[in-house]
C-alpha positions in Angstrom: 0.0 0.0 0.0 1.2 3.5 -0.8 0.1 6.7 0.9 -1.1 9.4 -1.5 -2.9 12.8 -1.1 -6.2 13.7 -2.6 -6.6 17.2 -4.1 -8.6 18.3 -1.0 -5.5 17.4 1.2 -6.8 14.2 2.6 -4.4 11.3 2.7 -5.4 7.8 1.6 -3.8 4.5 0.8 -4.0 2.4 -2.4 -2.8 -1.0 -3.4 0.0 -0.2 -5.9 -0.4 -3.7 -7.5 -3.9 -2.7 -8.7 -2.8 0.4 -10.6 -3.6 0.1 -14.3 -2.2 3.5 -15.4 -1.2 7.0 -14.3 -1.8 10.0 -16.4 -0.9 13.7 -16.0 -3.4 16.1 -17.7 -2.2 18.4 -15.9 -3.1 16.9 -12.5 -2.1 13.3 -11.8 -4.9 10.8 -12.3 -4.5 7.2 -11.2 -6.7 4.6 -12.8 -7.1 1.3 -11.0 -7.8 -2.1 -12.6 -11.5 -1.7 -11.5 -11.5 1.6 -13.6 -11.9 3.7 -10.4 -9.9 6.9 -10.8 -8.2 9.0 -8.2 -7.0 12.6 -8.6 -3.9 13.1 -6.5 -1.4 15.8 -5.7 1.7 13.6 -6.2 3.5 13.6 -9.5 4.1 10.5 -11.5 7.8 10.5 -10.5 6.9 10.6 -6.8 4.3 7.8 -7.2 6.9 5.7 -9.0 9.4 6.3 -6.2 6.7 5.2 -3.6 6.0 2.1 -5.5 9.7 1.2 -5.8 10.2 1.7 -2.1 7.1 -0.4 -1.3 8.4 -3.3 -3.5 11.9 -3.1 -2.0 10.5 -3.3 1.5 8.4 -6.3 0.5 11.3 -8.2 -1.2 13.8 -7.4 1.5 11.5 -9.3 4.0 11.8 -12.5 1.9 
């Protein structure tokens, strides 16, 4: 799970494994496998870093 920020400032968590795509038009929109979309403050680069950190933590535990 990664922590993101909605445009209204509220934090929430999503399962990064269920992200289908991320677009920037100009705000960042995350589309999940279920087609649910989230508009977030973080850039694509920040989201990518969060996903990589999450995966590293997971695989380091193995």
